[in-house]
C-alpha positions as a LaTeX table, in Angstrom:
\begin{tabular}{lrrr}
\hline
Residue & $x$ (\AA) & $y$ (\AA) & $z$ (\AA) \\
\hline
Met1 & $-11.63$ & $-99.02$ & $-41.79$ \\
Lys2 & $-11.89$ & $-96.16$ & $-39.38$ \\
Ser3 & $-8.94$ & $-93.87$ & $-38.89$ \\
Lys4 & $-8.24$ & $-92.70$ & $-35.39$ \\
Asn5 & $-7.16$ & $-89.19$ & $-34.56$ \\
Arg6 & $-3.91$ & $-89.70$ & $-32.76$ \\
Val7 & $-1.89$ & $-87.08$ & $-30.98$ \\
Ala8 & 1.87 & $-87.30$ & $-31.45$ \\
Pro9 & 3.54 & $-88.60$ & $-28.29$ \\
Ile10 & 5.50 & $-86.10$ & $-26.27$ \\
Ala11 & 9.25 & $-86.78$ & $-26.43$ \\
Leu12 & 10.94 & $-85.64$ & $-23.24$ \\
Ala13 & 14.56 & $-84.52$ & $-23.41$ \\
Lys14 & 17.05 & $-82.98$ & $-21.01$ \\
Gly15 & 16.77 & $-79.19$ & $-20.83$ \\
Gln16 & 13.17 & $-78.81$ & $-22.00$ \\
Val17 & 10.92 & $-76.31$ & $-20.23$ \\
Trp18 & 7.16 & $-76.77$ & $-20.43$ \\
Lys19 & 4.68 & $-74.00$ & $-19.55$ \\
Leu20 & 1.51 & $-74.94$ & $-17.69$ \\
Glu21 & $-1.23$ & $-72.50$ & $-16.64$ \\
Asp22 & 0.59 & $-71.06$ & $-13.63$ \\
Lys23 & 3.69 & $-73.27$ & $-13.38$ \\
His24 & 6.73 & $-74.38$ & $-15.33$ \\
Leu25 & 8.12 & $-77.91$ & $-15.58$ \\
Glu26 & 11.81 & $-78.32$ & $-16.40$ \\
Ile27 & 13.21 & $-81.70$ & $-17.46$ \\
Met28 & 16.55 & $-82.32$ & $-15.74$ \\
Glu29 & 17.40 & $-85.89$ & $-16.82$ \\
Val30 & 15.67 & $-88.63$ & $-18.81$ \\
Gly31 & 16.46 & $-92.31$ & $-18.35$ \\
Lys32 & 14.95 & $-95.50$ & $-19.74$ \\
Thr33 & 11.80 & $-95.40$ & $-17.62$ \\
Leu34 & 12.23 & $-92.50$ & $-15.18$ \\
Thr35 & 12.73 & $-88.76$ & $-15.48$ \\
His36 & 14.02 & $-86.09$ & $-13.11$ \\
Tyr37 & 12.10 & $-82.83$ & $-13.27$ \\
Arg38 & 11.41 & $-79.56$ & $-11.44$ \\
Leu39 & 7.90 & $-78.17$ & $-11.09$ \\
Tyr40 & 7.99 & $-74.52$ & $-10.02$ \\
Arg41 & 6.19 & $-71.20$ & $-10.05$ \\
Asn42 & 8.54 & $-68.35$ & $-9.07$ \\
Gln43 & 10.72 & $-69.96$ & $-6.43$ \\
Lys44 & 14.50 & $-69.66$ & $-6.26$ \\
Arg45 & 15.31 & $-73.20$ & $-5.11$ \\
Val46 & 13.09 & $-76.06$ & $-6.15$ \\
Pro47 & 13.65 & $-79.73$ & $-5.31$ \\
Ile48 & 14.12 & $-82.20$ & $-8.15$ \\
Ser49 & 11.35 & $-84.80$ & $-8.37$ \\
Leu50 & 11.47 & $-88.26$ & $-9.89$ \\
Gly51 & 8.65 & $-89.84$ & $-11.88$ \\
Ala52 & 7.91 & $-92.34$ & $-14.61$ \\
Ile53 & 8.19 & $-90.93$ & $-18.12$ \\
Gln54 & 4.65 & $-92.06$ & $-18.95$ \\
Ser55 & 3.15 & $-90.34$ & $-15.90$ \\
Val56 & 4.99 & $-87.07$ & $-16.64$ \\
Thr57 & 3.86 & $-87.08$ & $-20.28$ \\
Asp58 & 0.28 & $-87.86$ & $-19.21$ \\
Tyr59 & 0.44 & $-84.94$ & $-16.75$ \\
Leu60 & 1.69 & $-82.58$ & $-19.47$ \\
Lys61 & $-1.08$ & $-83.70$ & $-21.85$ \\
Ser62 & $-3.81$ & $-83.36$ & $-19.23$ \\
Lys63 & $-2.70$ & $-79.83$ & $-18.27$ \\
Gly64 & $-2.31$ & $-78.68$ & $-21.90$ \\
Ala65 & 1.38 & $-77.83$ & $-21.53$ \\
Thr66 & 3.29 & $-76.00$ & $-24.25$ \\
Leu67 & 7.01 & $-76.33$ & $-24.89$ \\
Ile68 & 8.82 & $-73.01$ & $-24.45$ \\
Arg69 & 12.45 & $-74.13$ & $-24.52$ \\
Glu70 & 13.87 & $-76.99$ & $-26.55$ \\
Lys71 & 16.57 & $-79.26$ & $-25.26$ \\
Thr72 & 20.05 & $-77.85$ & $-24.91$ \\
Ala73 & 22.57 & $-78.72$ & $-27.60$ \\
Ala74 & 25.41 & $-80.68$ & $-26.01$ \\
\hline
\end{tabular}
């Protein structure tokens, strides 16, 4: 049997901040299938976007994002 190299799936949670090359992505809310997030550079007010959890995780993987802030303890 061949073993496959698998990457651990990204678990999105409220309050996480991911660093991309020149942007940051902040997770605002996570539901069953959708997530609210902000994608910003250095702006003061940024609109909240809505996307499927799978598409957001695929975007983070494709851009090589690193987690800089864990979820907030609440």
